A tleap script that builds the chain and sets N, CA, C and O, in Angstrom:
source leaprc.protein.ff14SB
mol = sequence {
  NMET THR ASP GLU ILE ILE LYS ASN LEU GLY
  PRO LEU ALA PRO LEU ALA GLY ILE TRP GLU
  GLY GLU LYS GLY ASP ASP VAL ALA PRO SER
  ASP ASP ARG GLY THR GLU THR ASN LYS CTYR
}
set mol.1.N position { -9.179 8.054 -2.734 }
set mol.1.CA position { -9.712 6.918 -2.008 }
set mol.1.C position { -11.060 7.348 -1.432 }
set mol.1.O position { -11.182 8.415 -0.830 }
set mol.2.N position { -12.055 6.507 -1.626 }
set mol.2.CA position { -13.396 6.863 -1.174 }
set mol.2.C position { -13.579 6.549 0.309 }
set mol.2.O position { -12.835 5.758 0.888 }
set mol.3.N position { -14.579 7.181 0.906 }
set mol.3.CA position { -14.899 6.925 2.314 }
set mol.3.C position { -15.304 5.468 2.511 }
set mol.3.O position { -15.029 4.886 3.560 }
set mol.4.N position { -15.959 4.872 1.509 }
set mol.4.CA position { -16.381 3.475 1.599 }
set mol.4.C position { -15.175 2.542 1.716 }
set mol.4.O position { -15.184 1.608 2.518 }
set mol.5.N position { -14.158 2.792 0.929 }
set mol.5.CA position { -12.946 1.967 0.990 }
set mol.5.C position { -12.273 2.120 2.344 }
set mol.5.O position { -11.879 1.129 2.959 }
set mol.6.N position { -12.141 3.338 2.805 }
set mol.6.CA position { -11.493 3.587 4.104 }
set mol.6.C position { -12.276 2.917 5.228 }
set mol.6.O position { -11.679 2.354 6.146 }
set mol.7.N position { -13.603 2.971 5.165 }
set mol.7.CA position { -14.430 2.337 6.186 }
set mol.7.C position { -14.179 0.828 6.238 }
set mol.7.O position { -14.183 0.237 7.318 }
set mol.8.N position { -13.965 0.215 5.096 }
set mol.8.CA position { -13.757 -1.231 5.040 }
set mol.8.C position { -12.356 -1.662 5.472 }
set mol.8.O position { -12.100 -2.860 5.588 }
set mol.9.N position { -11.461 -0.737 5.710 }
set mol.9.CA position { -10.116 -1.076 6.152 }
set mol.9.C position { -10.031 -1.379 7.647 }
set mol.9.O position { -9.024 -1.902 8.125 }
set mol.10.N position { -11.082 -1.050 8.370 }
set mol.10.CA position { -11.110 -1.341 9.804 }
set mol.10.C position { -9.992 -0.623 10.542 }
set mol.10.O position { -9.824 0.586 10.383 }
set mol.11.N position { -9.209 -1.366 11.365 }
set mol.11.CA position { -8.170 -0.724 12.165 }
set mol.11.C position { -7.002 -0.183 11.335 }
set mol.11.O position { -6.178 0.569 11.854 }
set mol.12.N position { -6.920 -0.554 10.060 }
set mol.12.CA position { -5.852 -0.038 9.200 }
set mol.12.C position { -6.217 1.288 8.541 }
set mol.12.O position { -5.385 1.878 7.852 }
set mol.13.N position { -7.431 1.763 8.737 }
set mol.13.CA position { -7.898 2.992 8.094 }
set mol.13.C position { -6.974 4.192 8.315 }
set mol.13.O position { -6.773 4.961 7.375 }
set mol.14.N position { -6.396 4.394 9.516 }
set mol.14.CA position { -5.511 5.543 9.692 }
set mol.14.C position { -4.248 5.485 8.819 }
set mol.14.O position { -3.583 6.502 8.628 }
set mol.15.N position { -3.923 4.317 8.298 }
set mol.15.CA position { -2.726 4.167 7.471 }
set mol.15.C position { -2.997 4.410 5.992 }
set mol.15.O position { -2.060 4.437 5.194 }
set mol.16.N position { -4.252 4.587 5.612 }
set mol.16.CA position { -4.611 4.760 4.210 }
set mol.16.C position { -4.048 6.064 3.661 }
set mol.16.O position { -4.070 7.092 4.339 }
set mol.17.N position { -3.548 6.018 2.442 }
set mol.17.CA position { -3.031 7.213 1.794 }
set mol.17.C position { -1.789 6.913 0.984 }
set mol.17.O position { -1.505 5.757 0.672 }
set mol.18.N position { -1.062 7.936 0.650 }
set mol.18.CA position { 0.160 7.810 -0.134 }
set mol.18.C position { 1.352 7.977 0.798 }
set mol.18.O position { 1.460 8.969 1.520 }
set mol.19.N position { 2.225 7.012 0.770 }
set mol.19.CA position { 3.424 7.045 1.596 }
set mol.19.C position { 4.618 7.326 0.694 }
set mol.19.O position { 4.782 6.680 -0.341 }
set mol.20.N position { 5.441 8.278 1.078 }
set mol.20.CA position { 6.635 8.618 0.320 }
set mol.20.C position { 7.807 8.815 1.263 }
set mol.20.O position { 7.627 9.164 2.430 }
set mol.21.N position { 8.995 8.593 0.756 }
set mol.21.CA position { 10.174 8.804 1.578 }
set mol.21.C position { 11.435 8.577 0.775 }
set mol.21.O position { 11.389 8.120 -0.367 }
set mol.22.N position { 12.539 8.896 1.371 }
set mol.22.CA position { 13.844 8.732 0.741 }
set mol.22.C position { 14.838 8.133 1.736 }
set mol.22.O position { 16.040 8.373 1.619 }
set mol.23.N position { 14.360 7.358 2.711 }
set mol.23.CA position { 15.241 6.897 3.772 }
set mol.23.C position { 15.634 5.431 3.679 }
set mol.23.O position { 16.410 4.956 4.508 }
set mol.24.N position { 15.125 4.707 2.704 }
set mol.24.CA position { 15.458 3.291 2.628 }
set mol.24.C position { 15.460 2.800 1.195 }
set mol.24.O position { 15.009 3.490 0.281 }
set mol.25.N position { 15.975 1.598 1.017 }
set mol.25.CA position { 16.021 0.980 -0.296 }
set mol.25.C position { 15.266 -0.342 -0.266 }
set mol.25.O position { 15.456 -1.164 0.630 }
set mol.26.N position { 14.408 -0.531 -1.260 }
set mol.26.CA position { 13.708 -1.790 -1.462 }
set mol.26.C position { 14.385 -2.475 -2.638 }
set mol.26.O position { 14.368 -1.955 -3.754 }
set mol.27.N position { 14.980 -3.640 -2.397 }
set mol.27.CA position { 15.655 -4.372 -3.457 }
set mol.27.C position { 14.803 -5.592 -3.797 }
set mol.27.O position { 14.466 -6.395 -2.927 }
set mol.28.N position { 14.459 -5.714 -5.086 }
set mol.28.CA position { 13.592 -6.799 -5.530 }
set mol.28.C position { 14.064 -7.296 -6.892 }
set mol.28.O position { 14.777 -6.586 -7.600 }
set mol.29.N position { 13.668 -8.516 -7.259 }
set mol.29.CA position { 14.026 -9.017 -8.583 }
set mol.29.C position { 13.397 -8.151 -9.668 }
set mol.29.O position { 12.266 -7.688 -9.518 }
set mol.30.N position { 14.127 -7.931 -10.759 }
set mol.30.CA position { 13.582 -7.170 -11.877 }
set mol.30.C position { 13.224 -8.125 -13.007 }
set mol.30.O position { 13.547 -9.311 -12.954 }
set mol.31.N position { 12.558 -7.603 -14.023 }
set mol.31.CA position { 12.108 -8.422 -15.141 }
set mol.31.C position { 13.254 -9.055 -15.919 }
set mol.31.O position { 13.072 -10.108 -16.531 }
set mol.32.N position { 14.425 -8.439 -15.907 }
set mol.32.CA position { 15.547 -8.964 -16.677 }
set mol.32.C position { 16.461 -9.878 -15.851 }
set mol.32.O position { 17.626 -10.072 -16.197 }
set mol.33.N position { 15.934 -10.430 -14.774 }
set mol.33.CA position { 16.634 -11.371 -13.886 }
set mol.33.C position { 17.729 -10.711 -13.046 }
set mol.33.O position { 18.500 -11.400 -12.378 }
set mol.34.N position { 17.796 -9.402 -13.079 }
set mol.34.CA position { 18.719 -8.678 -12.215 }
set mol.34.C position { 17.991 -8.245 -10.957 }
set mol.34.O position { 17.038 -8.896 -10.527 }
set mol.35.N position { 18.437 -7.149 -10.370 }
set mol.35.CA position { 17.744 -6.601 -9.212 }
set mol.35.C position { 17.326 -5.159 -9.504 }
set mol.35.O position { 17.952 -4.454 -10.295 }
set mol.36.N position { 16.276 -4.759 -8.856 }
set mol.36.CA position { 15.738 -3.399 -8.995 }
set mol.36.C position { 15.739 -2.767 -7.615 }
set mol.36.O position { 15.278 -3.386 -6.656 }
set mol.37.N position { 16.240 -1.563 -7.494 }
set mol.37.CA position { 16.286 -0.862 -6.220 }
set mol.37.C position { 15.405 0.376 -6.291 }
set mol.37.O position { 15.543 1.199 -7.196 }
set mol.38.N position { 14.495 0.498 -5.326 }
set mol.38.CA position { 13.593 1.647 -5.241 }
set mol.38.C position { 13.682 2.264 -3.861 }
set mol.38.O position { 13.781 1.549 -2.863 }
set mol.39.N position { 13.648 3.571 -3.797 }
set mol.39.CA position { 13.621 4.276 -2.513 }
set mol.39.C position { 12.249 4.140 -1.884 }
set mol.39.O position { 11.242 4.066 -2.589 }
set mol.40.N position { 12.205 4.107 -0.561 }
set mol.40.CA position { 10.932 4.170 0.156 }
set mol.40.C position { 11.071 5.056 1.349 }
set mol.40.O position { 10.109 5.245 2.093 }
savepdb mol mol.pdb
quit
């Protein structure tokens, strides 16, 4: 991520980056009309 992009984020700039975790599940519709579960 470039400094220019981070500058344009304003007050959200400290949140910029890659977030990873294994403490929760994101459940969303999948392409085959089922559900897809991803860790976050």
